[in-house]
VEXZANU-824942 format. One record per atom (N, C-alpha, C, O, CB): atom name; x, y, z; residue number from 1. Coordinates in steps of 0.05 Angstrom, whole numbers, plus 5000, padded with zeros to 4 digits. Each point is the difference from the previous one (the first is absolute). Glycine has a CB too. Layout:
NODE, CA, X, Y, Z, NUM
...
***
This chain:
NODE, N, 8604, 6018, 3521, 1
NODE, CA, 5012, 4982, 5006, 1
NODE, C, 5026, 4998, 4977, 1
NODE, O, 4998, 5005, 4975, 1
NODE, CB, 4956, 4974, 5050, 1
NODE, N, 5068, 5015, 4988, 2
NODE, CA, 5025, 5004, 4988, 2
NODE, C, 5015, 4971, 4999, 2
NODE, O, 5016, 4993, 5017, 2
NODE, CB, 4986, 5059, 5001, 2
NODE, N, 4990, 4933, 4959, 3
NODE, CA, 5011, 4973, 4997, 3
NODE, C, 5031, 4998, 4995, 3
NODE, O, 5013, 4979, 5002, 3
NODE, CB, 4941, 5009, 4979, 3
NODE, N, 5056, 5032, 5013, 4
NODE, CA, 5028, 5003, 4986, 4
NODE, C, 5015, 5011, 5024, 4
NODE, O, 4989, 5021, 5009, 4
NODE, CB, 4998, 4991, 4938, 4
NODE, N, 5035, 4981, 5067, 5
NODE, CA, 5007, 5011, 5023, 5
NODE, C, 5033, 5008, 4990, 5
NODE, O, 5017, 5003, 5017, 5
NODE, CB, 4945, 4967, 5022, 5
NODE, N, 5045, 5031, 4936, 6
NODE, CA, 5021, 5011, 4991, 6
NODE, C, 5024, 4986, 5004, 6
NODE, O, 5021, 5011, 4996, 6
NODE, CB, 4957, 5026, 5010, 6
NODE, N, 5020, 4935, 5002, 7
NODE, CA, 5020, 4981, 5002, 7
NODE, C, 5002, 4985, 4971, 7
NODE, O, 5021, 4988, 4996, 7
NODE, CB, 4970, 5008, 5057, 7
NODE, N, 4993, 5005, 4931, 8
NODE, CA, 5001, 4988, 4973, 8
NODE, C, 4988, 4974, 4994, 8
NODE, O, 5004, 4989, 4978, 8
NODE, CB, 5033, 5035, 5021, 8
NODE, N, 4947, 4964, 5021, 9
NODE, CA, 4994, 4972, 4998, 9
NODE, C, 4968, 5001, 4998, 9
NODE, O, 4987, 4984, 4986, 9
NODE, CB, 5056, 4998, 5041, 9
NODE, N, 4945, 5039, 4991, 10
NODE, CA, 4971, 5001, 4989, 10
NODE, C, 4982, 4976, 5014, 10
NODE, O, 5000, 4994, 5023, 10
NODE, CB, 5018, 5026, 4930, 10
NODE, N, 4966, 4969, 5027, 11
NODE, CA, 4983, 4975, 5005, 11
NODE, C, 5020, 4976, 5000, 11
NODE, O, 4990, 4977, 4999, 11
NODE, CB, 4966, 5043, 4977, 11
NODE, N, 5070, 4981, 5025, 12
NODE, CA, 5012, 4976, 4999, 12
NODE, C, 5009, 4993, 5031, 12
NODE, O, 5009, 4977, 5005, 12
NODE, CB, 5006, 5032, 4943, 12
NODE, N, 4983, 5010, 5071, 13
NODE, CA, 5004, 4990, 5025, 13
NODE, C, 4981, 4978, 5007, 13
NODE, O, 5004, 4978, 5010, 13
NODE, CB, 5014, 5065, 5003, 13
NODE, N, 4957, 4968, 4979, 14
NODE, CA, 4974, 4985, 5007, 14
NODE, C, 5004, 4973, 4991, 14
NODE, O, 4999, 4982, 5016, 14
NODE, CB, 4971, 5057, 4978, 14
NODE, N, 5036, 4956, 4979, 15
NODE, CA, 5002, 4979, 4989, 15
NODE, C, 5020, 4984, 5009, 15
NODE, O, 4995, 4976, 5001, 15
NODE, CB, 4987, 5044, 4968, 15
NODE, N, 5044, 4988, 5040, 16
NODE, CA, 5020, 4986, 5009, 16
NODE, C, 4992, 4987, 5030, 16
NODE, O, 5007, 4978, 5008, 16
NODE, CB, 5025, 5055, 4962, 16
NODE, N, 4953, 4984, 5042, 17
NODE, CA, 4993, 4991, 5032, 17
NODE, C, 4981, 4980, 4991, 17
NODE, O, 5009, 4979, 5010, 17
NODE, CB, 4994, 5067, 5024, 17
NODE, N, 4975, 4947, 4950, 18
NODE, CA, 4982, 4984, 4993, 18
NODE, C, 5016, 4974, 4991, 18
NODE, O, 4996, 4979, 5011, 18
NODE, CB, 4971, 5060, 4977, 18
NODE, N, 5051, 4964, 4991, 19
NODE, CA, 5016, 4976, 4999, 19
NODE, C, 5018, 4987, 5019, 19
NODE, O, 5006, 4976, 4999, 19
NODE, CB, 4989, 5040, 4964, 19
NODE, N, 5014, 5000, 5054, 20
NODE, CA, 5017, 4994, 5023, 20
NODE, C, 4979, 4987, 5021, 20
NODE, O, 5011, 4983, 5014, 20
NODE, CB, 5026, 5057, 4975, 20
NODE, N, 4943, 4963, 5017, 21
NODE, CA, 4980, 4994, 5016, 21
NODE, C, 4991, 4968, 4991, 21
NODE, O, 5000, 4980, 5013, 21
NODE, CB, 4985, 5075, 4993, 21
NODE, N, 5008, 4951, 4965, 22
NODE, CA, 4994, 4969, 4993, 22
NODE, C, 5016, 4979, 4997, 22
NODE, O, 4992, 4977, 4999, 22
NODE, CB, 4981, 5041, 4985, 22
NODE, N, 5060, 4994, 5014, 23
NODE, CA, 5019, 4984, 5000, 23
NODE, C, 5006, 4986, 5024, 23
NODE, O, 5009, 4977, 5001, 23
NODE, CB, 5004, 5049, 4967, 23
NODE, N, 4981, 4989, 5052, 24
NODE, CA, 5010, 4988, 5034, 24
NODE, C, 4974, 4981, 5006, 24
NODE, O, 5004, 4979, 5013, 24
NODE, CB, 5025, 5070, 5011, 24
NODE, N, 4945, 4958, 4969, 25
NODE, CA, 4977, 4983, 5006, 25
NODE, C, 5002, 4975, 4986, 25
NODE, O, 4994, 4979, 5011, 25
NODE, CB, 4978, 5058, 4997, 25
NODE, N, 5039, 4965, 4963, 26
NODE, CA, 5003, 4969, 4988, 26
NODE, C, 5025, 4990, 5015, 26
NODE, O, 4999, 4977, 5008, 26
NODE, CB, 4980, 5031, 4941, 26
NODE, N, 5041, 5003, 5055, 27
NODE, CA, 5022, 4989, 5010, 27
NODE, C, 4996, 4986, 5029, 27
NODE, O, 5011, 4979, 5003, 27
NODE, CB, 5012, 5056, 4968, 27
NODE, N, 4963, 4977, 5048, 28
NODE, CA, 4985, 4990, 5025, 28
NODE, C, 4983, 4973, 4993, 28
NODE, O, 5005, 4978, 5010, 28
NODE, CB, 4992, 5073, 5008, 28
NODE, N, 4985, 4952, 4966, 29
NODE, CA, 4982, 4981, 4990, 29
NODE, C, 5017, 4979, 4989, 29
NODE, O, 4994, 4979, 5011, 29
NODE, CB, 4969, 5054, 4979, 29
NODE, N, 5054, 4965, 4995, 30
NODE, CA, 5015, 4982, 4991, 30
NODE, C, 5019, 4984, 5021, 30
NODE, O, 5008, 4977, 4997, 30
NODE, CB, 4986, 5053, 4962, 30
NODE, N, 5012, 4984, 5061, 31
NODE, CA, 5016, 4990, 5023, 31
NODE, C, 4980, 4983, 5015, 31
NODE, O, 5007, 4977, 5005, 31
NODE, CB, 5027, 5063, 4999, 31
NODE, N, 4944, 4969, 5003, 32
NODE, CA, 4984, 4985, 5013, 32
NODE, C, 4990, 4979, 4989, 32
NODE, O, 4997, 4981, 5015, 32
NODE, CB, 4995, 5053, 5004, 32
NODE, N, 5002, 4963, 4955, 33
NODE, CA, 4990, 4978, 4983, 33
NODE, C, 5021, 4976, 5003, 33
NODE, O, 4993, 4977, 5008, 33
NODE, CB, 4984, 5056, 4957, 33
NODE, N, 5054, 4976, 5027, 34
NODE, CA, 5021, 4983, 5003, 34
NODE, C, 4998, 4987, 5029, 34
NODE, O, 5001, 4976, 5001, 34
NODE, CB, 5028, 5053, 4965, 34
NODE, N, 4969, 4983, 5054, 35
NODE, CA, 5002, 4994, 5027, 35
NODE, C, 4972, 4977, 5006, 35
NODE, O, 5003, 4979, 5011, 35
NODE, CB, 5025, 5074, 5000, 35
NODE, N, 4955, 4954, 4982, 36
NODE, CA, 4978, 4981, 5007, 36
NODE, C, 4999, 4980, 4975, 36
NODE, O, 4985, 4981, 5005, 36
NODE, CB, 4986, 5055, 5025, 36
NODE, N, 5038, 4962, 4948, 37
NODE, CA, 5001, 4980, 4982, 37
NODE, C, 5027, 4980, 5019, 37
NODE, O, 4995, 4977, 5006, 37
NODE, CB, 4987, 5057, 4939, 37
NODE, N, 5043, 4977, 5061, 38
NODE, CA, 5015, 4981, 5010, 38
NODE, C, 4993, 4986, 5021, 38
NODE, O, 5007, 4977, 5004, 38
NODE, CB, 5021, 5045, 4979, 38
NODE, N, 4953, 4997, 5035, 39
NODE, CA, 4991, 4980, 5027, 39
NODE, C, 4978, 4980, 4990, 39
NODE, O, 4997, 4980, 5014, 39
NODE, CB, 5011, 5059, 5025, 39
NODE, N, 4980, 4964, 4943, 40
NODE, CA, 4981, 4980, 4991, 40
NODE, C, 5011, 4980, 4982, 40
NODE, O, 4983, 4986, 4990, 40
NODE, CB, 4984, 5045, 5015, 40
NODE, N, 5057, 4962, 4989, 41
NODE, CA, 5015, 4981, 4985, 41
NODE, C, 5009, 4982, 5027, 41
NODE, O, 5000, 4975, 4999, 41
NODE, CB, 5017, 5056, 4955, 41
NODE, N, 4989, 4982, 5066, 42
NODE, CA, 5008, 4981, 5025, 42
NODE, C, 4973, 4984, 5007, 42
NODE, O, 5002, 4975, 5005, 42
NODE, CB, 5036, 5061, 5017, 42
NODE, N, 4943, 4973, 4978, 43
NODE, CA, 4977, 4984, 5014, 43
NODE, C, 4986, 4980, 4977, 43
NODE, O, 4986, 4981, 5007, 43
NODE, CB, 5002, 5062, 5030, 43
NODE, N, 5016, 4963, 4936, 44
NODE, CA, 4990, 4983, 4978, 44
NODE, C, 5018, 4980, 4989, 44
NODE, O, 4993, 4986, 4982, 44
NODE, CB, 4981, 5050, 5008, 44
NODE, N, 5050, 4963, 5022, 45
NODE, CA, 5016, 4978, 4985, 45
NODE, C, 4988, 4973, 5010, 45
NODE, O, 4992, 4996, 5023, 45
NODE, CB, 5054, 5032, 4974, 45
NODE, N, 4953, 4955, 4984, 46
NODE, CA, 4992, 4976, 4999, 46
NODE, C, 5018, 4978, 4987, 46
NODE, O, 5015, 5005, 4982, 46
NODE, CB, 4944, 5019, 5021, 46
NODE, N, 5037, 4950, 5008, 47
NODE, CA, 5021, 4978, 4986, 47
NODE, C, 4982, 4995, 4975, 47
NODE, O, 4976, 5000, 4999, 47
NODE, CB, 5048, 4974, 5047, 47
NODE, N, 4991, 5022, 4936, 48
NODE, CA, 4991, 4990, 4974, 48
NODE, C, 4996, 4968, 5004, 48
NODE, O, 5017, 4984, 5008, 48
NODE, CB, 5010, 5055, 4964, 48
NODE, N, 4947, 4959, 5020, 49
NODE, CA, 4994, 4967, 5004, 49
NODE, C, 5012, 4988, 4975, 49
NODE, O, 5001, 5012, 4978, 49
NODE, CB, 4951, 4992, 5049, 49
NODE, N, 5056, 4969, 4976, 50
NODE, CA, 5009, 4983, 4979, 50
NODE, C, 4977, 4990, 4985, 50
NODE, O, 4978, 4997, 5012, 50
NODE, CB, 5061, 4991, 5012, 50
NODE, N, 4962, 5005, 4950, 51
NODE, CA, 4981, 4988, 4985, 51
NODE, C, 4981, 4977, 5012, 51
NODE, O, 4976, 5000, 4997, 51
NODE, CB, 5057, 5013, 4969, 51
NODE, N, 4980, 4969, 5048, 52
NODE, CA, 4989, 4975, 5016, 52
NODE, C, 4983, 5018, 5022, 52
NODE, O, 4976, 4995, 5005, 52
NODE, CB, 5068, 4963, 4988, 52
NODE, N, 4966, 5056, 5017, 53
NODE, CA, 4976, 5016, 5023, 53
NODE, C, 4980, 5014, 4989, 53
NODE, O, 4979, 5004, 5012, 53
NODE, CB, 5053, 5003, 5019, 53
NODE, N, 4972, 5002, 4946, 54
NODE, CA, 4976, 5014, 4987, 54
NODE, C, 4975, 4978, 4989, 54
NODE, O, 4976, 5003, 5001, 54
NODE, CB, 5061, 5039, 4983, 54
NODE, N, 4980, 4934, 5003, 55
NODE, CA, 4980, 4985, 4992, 55
NODE, C, 4986, 4985, 5027, 55
NODE, O, 4976, 4993, 5001, 55
NODE, CB, 5050, 5003, 4951, 55
NODE, N, 4992, 5000, 5070, 56
NODE, CA, 4980, 4986, 5022, 56
NODE, C, 4983, 5021, 5009, 56
NODE, O, 4977, 4992, 5003, 56
NODE, CB, 5056, 4974, 5015, 56
NODE, N, 4970, 5058, 4987, 57
NODE, CA, 4980, 5021, 5006, 57
NODE, C, 4974, 4998, 4981, 57
NODE, O, 4976, 4997, 5007, 57
NODE, CB, 5064, 5033, 5009, 57
NODE, N, 4969, 4971, 4961, 58
NODE, CA, 4974, 4995, 4981, 58
NODE, C, 4978, 4975, 5002, 58
NODE, O, 4976, 4999, 4998, 58
NODE, CB, 5057, 5024, 4972, 58
NODE, N, 4982, 4961, 5033, 59
NODE, CA, 4993, 4967, 5004, 59
NODE, C, 4982, 5005, 5023, 59
NODE, O, 4976, 4996, 4999, 59
NODE, CB, 5070, 4976, 4984, 59
NODE, N, 4971, 5038, 5045, 60
NODE, CA, 4983, 5000, 5022, 60
NODE, C, 4977, 5019, 5004, 60
NODE, O, 4983, 4998, 5018, 60
NODE, CB, 5055, 4984, 4999, 60
NODE, N, 4962, 5037, 4967, 61
NODE, CA, 4977, 5021, 5000, 61
NODE, C, 4979, 4990, 4978, 61
NODE, O, 4980, 5014, 4996, 61
NODE, CB, 5052, 5029, 5018, 61
NODE, N, 4970, 4933, 4972, 62
NODE, CA, 4984, 4998, 4980, 62
NODE, C, 5000, 5007, 4974, 62
NODE, O, 4983, 4991, 4985, 62
NODE, CB, 5003, 5008, 5048, 62
NODE, N, 5029, 5016, 4961, 63
NODE, CA, 5005, 5013, 4969, 63
NODE, C, 5003, 4979, 4977, 63
NODE, O, 4989, 5001, 4978, 63
NODE, CB, 5038, 5038, 5045, 63
NODE, N, 4989, 4942, 4986, 64
NODE, CA, 5010, 4975, 4983, 64
NODE, C, 4985, 4977, 5010, 64
NODE, O, 4992, 4998, 5024, 64
NODE, CB, 5054, 5019, 4968, 64
NODE, N, 4950, 4963, 4990, 65
NODE, CA, 4997, 4969, 5012, 65
NODE, C, 5020, 4986, 5006, 65
NODE, O, 5022, 5010, 4998, 65
NODE, CB, 4945, 4986, 4980, 65
NODE, N, 5030, 4981, 5029, 66
NODE, CA, 5021, 4976, 5003, 66
NODE, C, 5021, 4994, 4975, 66
NODE, O, 5025, 4998, 5000, 66
NODE, CB, 4938, 4980, 5029, 66
NODE, N, 5018, 5019, 4949, 67
NODE, CA, 5014, 4992, 4981, 67
NODE, C, 5016, 5027, 4981, 67
NODE, O, 5017, 4997, 4983, 67
NODE, CB, 4947, 4959, 5022, 67
NODE, N, 5027, 5069, 5005, 68
NODE, CA, 5021, 5020, 4991, 68
NODE, C, 5020, 5005, 5015, 68
NODE, O, 5022, 5010, 4992, 68
NODE, CB, 4948, 5007, 4989, 68
NODE, N, 5024, 4977, 5043, 69
NODE, CA, 5022, 5003, 5016, 69
NODE, C, 5026, 4979, 5001, 69
NODE, O, 5023, 5006, 5006, 69
NODE, CB, 4939, 5018, 5018, 69
NODE, N, 5029, 4949, 4968, 70
NODE, CA, 5016, 4978, 4994, 70
NODE, C, 5016, 5006, 4977, 70
NODE, O, 5024, 4994, 4999, 70
NODE, CB, 4944, 4976, 5020, 70
NODE, N, 5018, 5044, 4960, 71
NODE, CA, 5015, 5001, 4975, 71
NODE, C, 5019, 5024, 5007, 71
NODE, O, 5024, 4997, 5000, 71
NODE, CB, 4939, 4984, 4966, 71
NODE, N, 5023, 5047, 5040, 72
NODE, CA, 5021, 5022, 5007, 72
NODE, C, 5024, 4988, 5019, 72
NODE, O, 5023, 5006, 4995, 72
NODE, CB, 4936, 5031, 5004, 72
NODE, N, 5035, 4946, 5022, 73
NODE, CA, 5026, 4992, 5017, 73
NODE, C, 5018, 4985, 4985, 73
NODE, O, 5024, 5001, 5007, 73
NODE, CB, 4952, 4997, 5032, 73
NODE, N, 5017, 4987, 4941, 74
NODE, CA, 5022, 4983, 4984, 74
NODE, C, 5016, 5019, 4982, 74
NODE, O, 5025, 5000, 4997, 74
NODE, CB, 4945, 4956, 5001, 74
NODE, N, 5010, 5062, 4991, 75
NODE, CA, 5015, 5019, 4988, 75
NODE, C, 5024, 5018, 5014, 75
NODE, O, 5021, 5006, 4990, 75
NODE, CB, 4937, 4992, 4988, 75
NODE, N, 5031, 5009, 5048, 76
NODE, CA, 5019, 5018, 5010, 76
NODE, C, 5027, 4983, 5010, 76
NODE, O, 5022, 5010, 4998, 76
NODE, CB, 4938, 5023, 5015, 76
NODE, N, 5033, 4943, 4996, 77
NODE, CA, 5023, 4983, 5007, 77
NODE, C, 5014, 4990, 4980, 77
NODE, O, 5021, 4988, 5007, 77
NODE, CB, 4958, 5001, 5027, 77
NODE, N, 5016, 5014, 4939, 78
NODE, CA, 5016, 4991, 4976, 78
NODE, C, 4992, 4974, 4991, 78
NODE, O, 5012, 4989, 4981, 78
NODE, CB, 5025, 5038, 5034, 78
NODE, N, 4942, 4959, 4999, 79
NODE, CA, 4995, 4971, 4987, 79
NODE, C, 4984, 4997, 4984, 79
NODE, O, 4996, 4977, 4990, 79
NODE, CB, 5012, 5009, 5041, 79
NODE, N, 4978, 5037, 4961, 80
NODE, CA, 4979, 5001, 4978, 80
NODE, C, 5010, 5007, 4972, 80
NODE, O, 5023, 5007, 4997, 80
NODE, CB, 4947, 5006, 5040, 80
NODE, N, 5015, 4986, 4942, 81
NODE, CA, 5014, 5006, 4976, 81
NODE, C, 4994, 5037, 5000, 81
NODE, O, 4983, 5011, 5014, 81
NODE, CB, 5008, 4930, 4955, 81
NODE, N, 5027, 5070, 5012, 82
NODE, CA, 4996, 5028, 5002, 82
NODE, C, 4974, 5006, 4984, 82
NODE, O, 4991, 5023, 5003, 82
NODE, CB, 5062, 4988, 5002, 82
NODE, N, 4934, 4975, 4979, 83
NODE, CA, 4980, 5012, 4982, 83
NODE, C, 4970, 4996, 5017, 83
NODE, O, 4997, 4979, 5013, 83
NODE, CB, 5035, 5009, 4938, 83
NODE, N, 4950, 5027, 5048, 84
NODE, CA, 4973, 4997, 5017, 84
NODE, C, 4981, 4992, 4978, 84
NODE, O, 5005, 5007, 4976, 84
NODE, CB, 5002, 5031, 5063, 84
NODE, N, 4970, 4945, 4968, 85
NODE, CA, 4983, 4988, 4984, 85
NODE, C, 4978, 5026, 5001, 85
NODE, O, 4994, 5014, 5019, 85
NODE, CB, 5019, 4929, 4992, 85
NODE, N, 4980, 5059, 4966, 86
NODE, CA, 4972, 5019, 4993, 86
NODE, C, 4976, 4993, 5018, 86
NODE, O, 4979, 5012, 4997, 86
NODE, CB, 5034, 4991, 4953, 86
***
């Protein structure tokens, strides 16, 4: 078996082919990832909820009681004081 063909590169030919093959696989993979990522963003765009809407949802789902709802609503609307009681 003669690995040296007389062109002066020897094992470097195989190494260059391996590196270029990995480069192209990586390039195609990154391209596919970018395309699928941009497609996913179109589907998952959502409207940001206001603090009042978040508060209403939390109250409706039972996460907070009526007193906590009233106190938080006053703070959101700016009618309450800025300090919270412990």
